[in-house]
Backbone bond lengths (Angstrom), bond angles and torsions (degrees), N, CA, C in turn:
res aa  C-N    CA-C-N  psi(-1)  N-CA   C-N-CA  omega(-1)  CA-C   N-CA-C  phi
1 M - - - 1.440 - - 1.527 106.55 -
2 T 1.334 114.64 130.59 1.440 119.08 178.90 1.524 109.65 -93.76
3 T 1.300 116.11 163.34 1.467 120.29 -179.56 1.514 109.35 -61.05
4 A 1.321 119.63 -32.59 1.466 122.74 -177.79 1.545 110.93 -65.90
5 T 1.314 118.82 -34.10 1.442 122.04 -175.14 1.532 112.83 -101.46
6 A 1.293 118.33 -6.67 1.447 122.69 -175.07 1.537 109.83 -80.12
7 T 1.344 113.25 156.45 1.475 118.42 171.05 1.521 108.76 -65.89
8 P 1.328 117.86 159.35 1.478 118.20 179.91 1.516 114.11 -53.49
9 V 1.332 116.39 -42.21 1.472 120.08 179.83 1.531 110.68 -66.00
10 A 1.326 116.70 -45.21 1.464 120.33 179.81 1.512 111.34 -61.71
11 A 1.329 116.63 -43.09 1.450 120.89 179.26 1.535 111.30 -64.87
12 L 1.307 117.90 -42.46 1.473 120.02 176.04 1.532 110.36 -63.56
13 T 1.304 116.55 -39.40 1.466 119.94 179.95 1.517 109.52 -60.99
14 E 1.319 118.09 -42.17 1.480 121.39 179.17 1.512 110.16 -61.62
15 V 1.317 117.73 -43.53 1.460 121.79 179.92 1.509 111.74 -64.85
16 I 1.307 116.53 -45.42 1.465 120.91 -179.04 1.547 109.68 -64.64
17 L 1.334 116.57 -43.84 1.480 118.23 177.67 1.518 111.41 -59.40
18 D 1.343 116.35 -40.46 1.472 119.84 179.43 1.540 109.54 -61.91
19 V 1.306 115.64 -42.62 1.491 119.14 178.49 1.543 110.14 -61.00
20 L 1.319 116.53 -46.89 1.475 121.53 -179.32 1.529 112.33 -60.10
21 V 1.336 115.85 -40.88 1.474 120.00 -178.65 1.534 110.13 -72.66
22 T 1.339 116.75 -44.88 1.468 118.61 -173.18 1.525 114.93 -82.48
23 K 1.357 116.83 -31.64 1.462 118.77 -177.96 1.528 115.23 -105.35
24 Y 1.311 116.37 -26.73 1.475 119.74 -171.59 1.536 112.27 -120.83
25 E 1.313 116.03 20.41 1.473 124.28 170.43 1.539 113.98 54.75
26 A 1.345 116.09 33.82 1.474 117.83 171.25 1.523 107.70 -69.31
27 P 1.309 118.47 141.43 1.479 120.60 179.73 1.537 110.60 -60.15
28 A 1.337 117.16 149.85 1.446 121.72 -178.60 1.523 112.88 -56.47
29 G 1.330 119.11 -28.03 1.441 122.48 -178.65 1.520 114.22 -85.92
30 T 1.283 118.37 11.01 1.436 122.33 179.90 1.535 110.60 -64.46
31 T 1.328 116.13 132.34 1.474 120.27 -177.18 1.540 108.47 -107.19
32 P 1.317 116.67 170.05 1.457 121.06 178.55 1.531 111.70 -61.62
33 D 1.315 117.34 -23.83 1.452 121.81 -177.62 1.522 114.06 -99.69
34 T 1.335 118.82 3.60 1.438 121.05 175.70 1.504 109.68 -69.90
35 E 1.305 116.08 127.24 1.483 119.94 -177.41 1.515 110.43 -71.29
36 F 1.331 116.54 140.64 1.447 120.83 177.87 1.549 111.18 -56.41
37 E 1.303 115.23 -37.18 1.458 120.92 179.01 1.546 110.32 -59.56
38 R 1.317 118.43 -41.16 1.477 122.60 178.84 1.512 111.42 -66.37
39 L 1.329 116.50 -24.79 1.447 119.94 176.39 1.523 112.94 -81.28
40 G 1.326 115.97 -5.61 1.424 121.82 178.80 1.528 112.41 83.30
41 Y 1.323 117.12 17.06 1.447 120.86 -179.99 1.522 111.02 -78.18
42 D 1.318 115.56 116.16 1.453 120.64 176.81 1.521 108.45 -92.25
43 S 1.326 116.64 -175.12 1.457 120.62 -175.90 1.549 112.18 -61.93
44 L 1.336 116.61 -34.06 1.464 118.70 -179.56 1.508 111.70 -67.60
45 V 1.344 117.47 -40.87 1.462 120.60 177.13 1.532 109.06 -64.14
46 L 1.317 117.64 -42.66 1.465 119.05 -179.89 1.521 112.22 -63.78
47 V 1.349 116.96 -32.68 1.471 118.17 174.20 1.518 110.14 -62.98
48 E 1.327 116.86 -45.15 1.472 121.07 178.03 1.524 112.26 -59.80
49 V 1.354 114.89 -45.79 1.453 119.53 179.71 1.550 109.76 -62.29
50 A 1.308 115.94 -44.00 1.479 121.27 -179.20 1.546 110.87 -58.95
51 V 1.334 115.48 -46.69 1.491 119.40 177.79 1.525 110.02 -62.70
52 D 1.297 117.89 -44.78 1.465 121.62 179.09 1.545 112.41 -57.98
53 L 1.342 114.39 -48.13 1.479 118.52 -178.19 1.535 111.26 -68.99
54 T 1.307 117.27 -36.80 1.474 121.29 176.89 1.503 111.13 -61.70
55 R 1.338 117.32 -43.24 1.449 121.58 178.18 1.573 110.41 -67.46
56 R 1.300 114.49 -44.40 1.468 119.25 -177.33 1.511 112.60 -61.85
57 F 1.335 117.19 -43.60 1.471 121.56 -172.74 1.527 114.29 -100.90
58 G 1.339 117.54 -14.87 1.452 120.51 179.60 1.524 114.06 75.60
59 V 1.329 115.66 15.78 1.477 121.21 179.52 1.534 105.10 -133.28
60 E 1.324 115.56 131.49 1.456 118.89 -176.21 1.523 112.55 -71.94
61 I 1.330 113.72 133.49 1.471 121.15 164.51 1.516 104.14 -133.71
62 T 1.330 115.04 133.99 1.458 120.10 -175.18 1.540 111.80 -94.55
63 D 1.293 114.91 164.99 1.460 119.29 174.32 1.521 111.47 -62.04
64 D 1.320 116.67 -35.45 1.483 119.92 178.44 1.531 110.74 -64.61
65 E 1.325 116.23 -38.15 1.470 120.51 178.90 1.539 109.14 -68.98
66 L 1.315 118.44 -39.05 1.466 120.80 176.97 1.529 109.60 -64.73
67 H 1.333 116.35 -42.00 1.453 119.67 179.54 1.544 109.19 -62.85
68 Q 1.317 118.55 -44.08 1.445 121.75 179.20 1.522 111.70 -65.70
69 A 1.356 117.79 -39.13 1.428 120.61 178.53 1.548 109.48 -64.58
70 G 1.303 115.82 -47.88 1.465 120.19 172.99 1.519 116.54 83.28
71 T 1.316 117.11 -22.93 1.486 120.57 179.27 1.534 110.05 -138.56
72 T 1.315 114.74 163.42 1.449 120.09 175.09 1.511 113.12 -60.14
73 A 1.353 116.50 -43.43 1.459 120.30 -177.75 1.521 110.19 -61.77
74 K 1.303 117.86 -42.56 1.472 120.99 -179.55 1.514 111.93 -71.23
75 A 1.329 117.68 -34.66 1.461 120.84 176.42 1.512 109.73 -66.51
76 A 1.342 117.17 -40.25 1.450 120.88 176.95 1.524 111.05 -61.74
77 R 1.321 117.90 -38.68 1.452 121.31 177.50 1.551 110.64 -62.42
78 V 1.341 117.15 -41.51 1.466 120.41 178.80 1.526 109.07 -59.46
79 L 1.324 116.10 -47.36 1.470 119.79 -179.62 1.524 111.59 -64.72
80 A 1.319 116.74 -43.29 1.471 120.40 -179.71 1.532 111.32 -63.27
81 D 1.315 116.30 -36.25 1.476 119.59 176.85 1.516 112.84 -65.74
82 R 1.333 116.71 -19.41 1.459 122.16 175.54 1.508 112.47 -94.02
83 G 1.300 117.45 8.74 1.469 122.03 176.45 1.481 115.68 90.65
84 V 1.341 118.54 5.71 1.454 120.85 -178.58 1.526 109.08 -74.29
85 R 1.345 116.05 137.75 1.452 123.03 174.22 1.512 107.28 -127.14
86 A 1.318 115.79 144.01 1.494 121.40 -179.10 1.512 109.63 -77.04
């Protein structure tokens, strides 16, 4: 599925996964449902990810929200609910 044909949440999920793999050393096999905790992401990493995503999409998401979401798929849903599109 390409970003052009994906649902907004699926497209955001693809973008966020790409960020996690390329910038935050998530393993290539990371799925949308892989928990951030399983990736070894502590609060400092989640702060960095939150800042990166906020800058990238122009809509704030906090490290606490990422922690509560727990996965890429759920974080994408939070952003999509705020009107973000990939």
